VEXMAR-385899 format. One line per field, with one value per residue (C-alpha): residue number from 0; y, x, z; chain. Coordinates in steps of 0.25 Angstrom, whole numbers. Each point is the difference from the previous one (the first is absolute). Layout:
N
seq <- NUM;... .
v <- Y;... .
u <- X;... .
w <- Z;... .
mol <- A;... .
//
This chain:
237
seq <- 0;1;2;3;4;5;6;7;8;9;10;11;12;13;14;15;16;17;18;19;20;21;22;23;24;25;26;27;28;29;30;31;32;33;34;35;36;37;38;39;40;41;42;43;44;45;46;47;48;49;50;51;52;53;54;55;56;57;58;59;60;61;62;63;64;65;66;67;68;69;70;71;72;73;74;75;76;77;78;79;80;81;82;83;84;85;86;87;88;89;90;91;92;93;94;95;96;97;98;99;100;101;102;103;104;105;106;107;108;109;110;111;112;113;114;115;116;117;118;119;120;121;122;123;124;125;126;127;128;129;130;131;132;133;134;135;136;137;138;139;140;141;142;143;144;145;146;147;148;149;150;151;152;153;154;155;156;157;158;159;160;161;162;163;164;165;166;167;168;169;170;171;172;173;174;175;176;177;178;179;180;181;182;183;184;185;186;187;188;189;190;191;192;193;194;195;196;197;198;199;200;201;202;203;204;205;206;207;208;209;210;211;212;213;214;215;216;217;218;219;220;221;222;223;224;225;226;227;228;229;230;231;232;233;234;235;236 .
v <- 50;7;-4;-10;3;-8;2;-13;-7;2;9;9;6;9;7;10;-6;12;3;-13;1;6;-11;-13;-2;1;-14;-12;-13;-12;-5;-14;-3;2;-2;13;13;14;13;6;5;-7;-12;-12;-13;-14;-13;-14;5;11;15;7;14;10;9;12;8;7;14;3;-13;-3;-10;-14;-11;-13;-12;-14;-14;-4;4;-7;3;15;12;14;9;12;13;8;10;-2;8;-3;-5;-12;2;-12;-14;-8;-13;-11;-2;-12;3;-9;6;-9;2;-5;-10;-5;-3;-14;4;12;-2;5;-4;10;1;13;6;14;10;1;15;10;2;-9;-12;-12;-2;-5;10;-6;8;-2;4;13;4;2;-9;-2;-12;0;-11;4;-12;8;15;8;14;11;-6;-3;-3;9;0;-6;-13;-11;-10;-13;-12;-12;-3;-5;-7;13;8;15;13;6;15;6;14;9;8;9;-8;-14;-9;-6;-13;-3;-13;2;-14;-1;-3;2;-10;-1;-12;-8;-3;8;-6;13;-4;-3;14;6;-9;5;14;-2;-11;2;15;4;11;-2;-8;-11;9;-4;-1;7;0;-7;8;-3;9;10;12;9;13;1;-7;10;-3;-11;-13;-13;-6;-14;-9;-13;-7;3;-6;1;-11;0;-9 .
u <- -20;2;-9;5;0;-1;15;2;-6;14;-5;11;5;-13;6;11;14;8;-3;8;11;10;-2;-3;15;5;-4;9;-3;3;15;-5;0;-15;-5;-6;0;-3;-2;-9;-13;-9;10;-7;4;-7;6;-5;-15;0;2;8;-2;8;-12;4;-13;-3;4;12;7;14;10;-4;7;-6;8;-5;6;-12;-15;-3;13;2;0;3;9;-9;4;-13;-2;-8;-12;-14;-5;3;13;1;-6;12;-7;0;-13;-6;-11;-12;-11;-11;-14;-3;-10;10;11;1;11;8;11;13;12;9;13;6;10;-4;6;-5;0;-6;-14;-5;-9;3;-12;-7;-7;-10;-7;-11;3;-8;7;-14;4;12;1;12;5;9;8;9;1;9;0;-11;-8;-14;-10;-10;-15;-8;0;-9;3;9;0;8;2;11;7;2;-8;-2;-6;-7;-1;-8;2;4;12;-8;4;-5;-6;10;-2;11;2;10;5;-3;15;12;6;13;-4;-12;-10;-13;-11;-5;-12;-9;3;-4;-13;-3;1;-9;-10;-1;2;-5;11;3;-5;7;13;11;13;11;13;4;11;8;10;3;-8;10;-3;13;14;9;15;-2;-8;0;-12;1;-9;7;-10;-14;-9;-14;-7;-14;-9 .
w <- 40;-14;-11;-9;-15;-12;-2;7;-12;-6;-11;7;-13;0;12;0;3;2;15;4;-10;10;10;-7;-4;14;4;-5;-7;8;-1;-4;-15;-3;-14;0;9;-1;9;-10;5;-10;-3;-5;-7;-4;5;1;-4;11;-1;11;3;9;0;9;-1;13;3;9;-3;2;-7;-4;-9;-5;-4;-5;-1;-7;-2;13;9;1;10;3;9;3;8;1;11;13;-5;-3;-13;-9;-8;-8;-4;-6;-5;-10;-9;-6;-11;1;-9;3;6;14;-5;-10;10;5;10;4;11;4;9;6;9;4;9;6;10;14;-1;-9;-5;-11;-4;-8;-9;-12;-9;-9;-11;-10;-14;0;14;6;12;8;9;10;8;11;5;10;5;8;6;-2;-12;-2;-11;-7;4;11;7;-5;10;-1;-9;-2;-15;-9;12;8;10;-4;5;-11;-4;-11;-6;-12;-3;-9;-13;3;11;9;8;10;7;12;5;15;3;-8;-9;-8;-8;-4;-11;-3;-8;-7;-7;12;4;-13;0;14;-4;-13;5;15;2;-14;0;-15;-12;-8;-3;-8;8;-6;8;13;6;12;7;12;2;7;8;7;0;6;-1;-11;2;-8;-4;-7;-7;1;-8;-5;-11;-6;-6;-7;-9 .
mol <- A;A;A;A;A;A;A;A;A;A;A;A;A;A;A;A;A;A;A;A;A;A;A;A;A;A;A;A;A;A;A;A;A;A;A;A;A;A;A;A;A;A;A;A;A;A;A;A;A;A;A;A;A;A;A;A;A;A;A;A;A;A;A;A;A;A;A;A;A;A;A;A;A;A;A;A;A;A;A;A;A;A;A;A;A;A;A;A;A;A;A;A;A;A;A;A;A;A;A;A;A;A;A;A;A;A;A;A;A;A;A;A;A;A;A;A;A;A;A;A;A;A;A;A;A;A;A;A;A;A;A;A;A;A;A;A;A;A;A;A;A;A;A;A;A;A;A;A;A;A;A;A;A;A;A;A;A;A;A;A;A;A;A;A;A;A;A;A;A;A;A;A;A;A;A;A;A;A;A;A;A;A;A;A;A;A;A;A;A;A;A;A;A;A;A;A;A;A;A;A;A;A;A;A;A;A;A;A;A;A;A;A;A;A;A;A;A;A;A;A;A;A;A;A;A;A;A;A;A;A;A;A;A;A;A;A;A .
//
């Protein structure tokens, strides 16, 4: 699969926006009276303690519009061509900004509605503040998508069973946890996963966790597909 880039950190304004300008506006926002919607490539807004990003960052992307009823109830209609390479990662982001050893808890609950076609994954994307490490938790996937790196075996952590992969995208280390079966709703206890990476595997030190992102990493959605986060929340102490 195509190499991921740090554009998914949602520092997307660093990338040129002109290439997609002719296609972004072709999608339509939902007819329902959302409190916010946009078809702009780098659209973002803050609602209820979360920041939402449209985040169309990959080459060859098509049209995508984001809408939100709240910071935890949102979605996109995406029409990306059936070609390889990640096109977008629309997501909601919660800032944590605590070292792993300073966290007493870190967990999240999710409920999504996703299409049966296309190529994508529904995933958490967790970053340290220096963006040296990226921890991905895939809760479902469809189509020709796969993680970066090589298999590190399987593990049961945080209330789920995962296949684990370790690699690099050229900018940072990537640790991917792929749920062994697809799920559209559940709760993930994130802190034990971070401690396993740090203490059991010693793949990283006592990093300060910056952002917990949750969204849809879309490779293709030809014809226009709907991705909906019915509810999603992050809690920490």
